[in-house]
ROTILUM-745518 format. One record per residue (C-alpha): x, y, z; residue number from 1; residue in three letters. Coordinates in nm, 4 decimals. Layout:
@u=X; v=Y; w=Z; i=NUM; aa=ALA;
...
END
This chain:
@u=0.1117; v=1.3211; w=4.8771; i=1; aa=MET;
@u=0.2684; v=1.0066; w=4.7324; i=2; aa=LYS;
@u=0.6274; v=1.1189; w=4.7749; i=3; aa=LEU;
@u=0.8005; v=0.7830; w=4.7551; i=4; aa=ARG;
@u=0.5917; v=0.6535; w=4.4642; i=5; aa=LYS;
@u=0.6050; v=0.9750; w=4.2587; i=6; aa=ASN;
@u=0.9488; v=1.1149; w=4.3449; i=7; aa=TYR;
@u=1.1429; v=0.8456; w=4.5321; i=8; aa=GLY;
@u=1.1687; v=1.0519; w=4.8509; i=9; aa=ILE;
@u=1.0443; v=1.0056; w=5.2053; i=10; aa=THR;
@u=0.8268; v=1.2523; w=5.3954; i=11; aa=PRO;
@u=1.1351; v=1.3320; w=5.6076; i=12; aa=GLU;
@u=1.3395; v=1.4189; w=5.2966; i=13; aa=GLN;
@u=1.0519; v=1.6385; w=5.1798; i=14; aa=HIS;
@u=1.0464; v=1.8199; w=5.5152; i=15; aa=LYS;
@u=1.4257; v=1.8654; w=5.5054; i=16; aa=ARG;
@u=1.4043; v=2.0130; w=5.1561; i=17; aa=GLN;
@u=1.1395; v=2.2619; w=5.2669; i=18; aa=ILE;
@u=1.3495; v=2.3527; w=5.5730; i=19; aa=ALA;
@u=1.6552; v=2.3960; w=5.3491; i=20; aa=GLY;
@u=1.4536; v=2.6440; w=5.1431; i=21; aa=GLN;
@u=1.3740; v=2.8409; w=5.4575; i=22; aa=GLY;
@u=1.0175; v=2.7089; w=5.4548; i=23; aa=GLY;
@u=0.9452; v=2.9084; w=5.1394; i=24; aa=LYS;
@u=0.8583; v=2.8460; w=4.7771; i=25; aa=CYS;
@u=1.1812; v=2.8305; w=4.5776; i=26; aa=ALA;
@u=1.0464; v=3.0890; w=4.3304; i=27; aa=ILE;
@u=0.8072; v=3.3403; w=4.4914; i=28; aa=CYS;
@u=0.9251; v=3.2890; w=4.8493; i=29; aa=GLN;
@u=0.5738; v=3.2549; w=4.9956; i=30; aa=CYS;
@u=0.5533; v=3.0578; w=5.3191; i=31; aa=GLY;
@u=0.4785; v=2.6942; w=5.2400; i=32; aa=LEU;
@u=0.3489; v=2.6310; w=5.5937; i=33; aa=ALA;
@u=0.0669; v=2.8782; w=5.5211; i=34; aa=ASP;
@u=-0.0589; v=2.6640; w=5.2327; i=35; aa=LEU;
@u=-0.2708; v=2.3529; w=5.2264; i=36; aa=SER;
@u=-0.0735; v=2.0326; w=5.1594; i=37; aa=PRO;
@u=-0.2391; v=2.0136; w=4.8142; i=38; aa=GLN;
@u=-0.0809; v=2.3497; w=4.7280; i=39; aa=SER;
@u=0.2773; v=2.2383; w=4.7998; i=40; aa=VAL;
@u=0.4472; v=2.0687; w=4.5053; i=41; aa=HIS;
@u=0.7726; v=1.8846; w=4.4454; i=42; aa=VAL;
@u=0.9110; v=2.0385; w=4.1279; i=43; aa=ASP;
@u=1.1003; v=1.8115; w=3.8928; i=44; aa=HIS;
@u=1.2353; v=1.8050; w=3.5410; i=45; aa=CYS;
@u=0.9902; v=1.6089; w=3.3280; i=46; aa=HIS;
@u=1.2646; v=1.5031; w=3.0867; i=47; aa=ALA;
@u=1.5168; v=1.3699; w=3.3405; i=48; aa=SER;
@u=1.3065; v=1.3249; w=3.6539; i=49; aa=GLY;
@u=1.5610; v=1.5272; w=3.8537; i=50; aa=THR;
@u=1.4091; v=1.6962; w=4.1579; i=51; aa=LEU;
@u=1.4576; v=2.0740; w=4.1610; i=52; aa=ARG;
@u=1.2834; v=2.2025; w=4.4722; i=53; aa=GLY;
@u=0.9504; v=2.2608; w=4.6427; i=54; aa=VAL;
@u=0.7103; v=2.5167; w=4.5005; i=55; aa=LEU;
@u=0.3721; v=2.6646; w=4.5800; i=56; aa=CYS;
@u=0.0915; v=2.5612; w=4.3481; i=57; aa=GLY;
@u=0.0910; v=2.8901; w=4.1574; i=58; aa=SER;
@u=0.4615; v=2.8752; w=4.0748; i=59; aa=CYS;
@u=0.4376; v=2.5076; w=3.9820; i=60; aa=ASN;
@u=0.1492; v=2.5790; w=3.7428; i=61; aa=VAL;
@u=0.3396; v=2.8803; w=3.6054; i=62; aa=GLY;
@u=0.6436; v=2.6703; w=3.5181; i=63; aa=LEU;
@u=0.4187; v=2.4100; w=3.3618; i=64; aa=GLY;
@u=0.2422; v=2.6758; w=3.1575; i=65; aa=SER;
@u=0.5789; v=2.7820; w=3.0187; i=66; aa=PHE;
@u=0.6601; v=2.4134; w=2.9563; i=67; aa=ARG;
@u=0.9739; v=2.4435; w=3.1722; i=68; aa=ASP;
@u=1.1304; v=2.6431; w=2.8873; i=69; aa=SER;
@u=1.3966; v=2.8964; w=2.9849; i=70; aa=GLU;
@u=1.3481; v=3.0580; w=2.6451; i=71; aa=GLN;
@u=0.9757; v=3.1115; w=2.7047; i=72; aa=PHE;
@u=1.0383; v=3.2454; w=3.0556; i=73; aa=LEU;
@u=1.3011; v=3.4904; w=2.9285; i=74; aa=LEU;
@u=1.0625; v=3.6058; w=2.6570; i=75; aa=ARG;
@u=0.7951; v=3.6597; w=2.9229; i=76; aa=ALA;
@u=1.0392; v=3.8708; w=3.1286; i=77; aa=ILE;
@u=1.1271; v=4.0776; w=2.8220; i=78; aa=THR;
@u=0.7576; v=4.1187; w=2.7443; i=79; aa=TYR;
@u=0.6769; v=4.2369; w=3.0966; i=80; aa=LEU;
@u=0.9726; v=4.4769; w=3.1102; i=81; aa=ARG;
@u=0.8692; v=4.6288; w=2.7772; i=82; aa=ALA;
@u=0.5146; v=4.6826; w=2.8995; i=83; aa=GLY;
@u=0.3745; v=4.4377; w=2.6460; i=84; aa=GLY;
@u=0.3531; v=4.4678; w=2.2704; i=85; aa=VAL;
@u=0.0062; v=4.6133; w=2.2194; i=86; aa=TRP;
@u=0.0445; v=4.8311; w=1.9107; i=87; aa=ILE;
@u=-0.2095; v=5.0946; w=2.0093; i=88; aa=HIS;
@u=-0.1646; v=5.0928; w=2.3866; i=89; aa=ALA;
@u=-0.1805; v=5.4716; w=2.3972; i=90; aa=GLU;
@u=-0.5375; v=5.4567; w=2.2641; i=91; aa=THR;
@u=-0.6480; v=5.2641; w=2.5726; i=92; aa=PHE;
@u=-0.4546; v=5.4895; w=2.8095; i=93; aa=ARG;
@u=-0.6174; v=5.7987; w=2.6589; i=94; aa=GLU;
@u=-0.9648; v=5.6479; w=2.6890; i=95; aa=ALA;
@u=-0.9178; v=5.5564; w=3.0552; i=96; aa=ALA;
END
């Protein structure tokens, strides 16, 4: 991982950040030590470059998929809590 070139931090700073997070992904709390180095990501704001934390690959991709938008993430939470928006969901439940 090119920490200094990409994020301006040393490997020691990276290790300290992970330790400060309890060795876990800042979002899903999975153990980062259990992952391959390629699956551990420094998360940062693409607009400002500000470092936010260390994430597992899945959470990093998830944030990227939502384009780091709080609005999109809140809509996704609302969607999940509502059970989706499929108009004829009962049709599929009855058929199952």
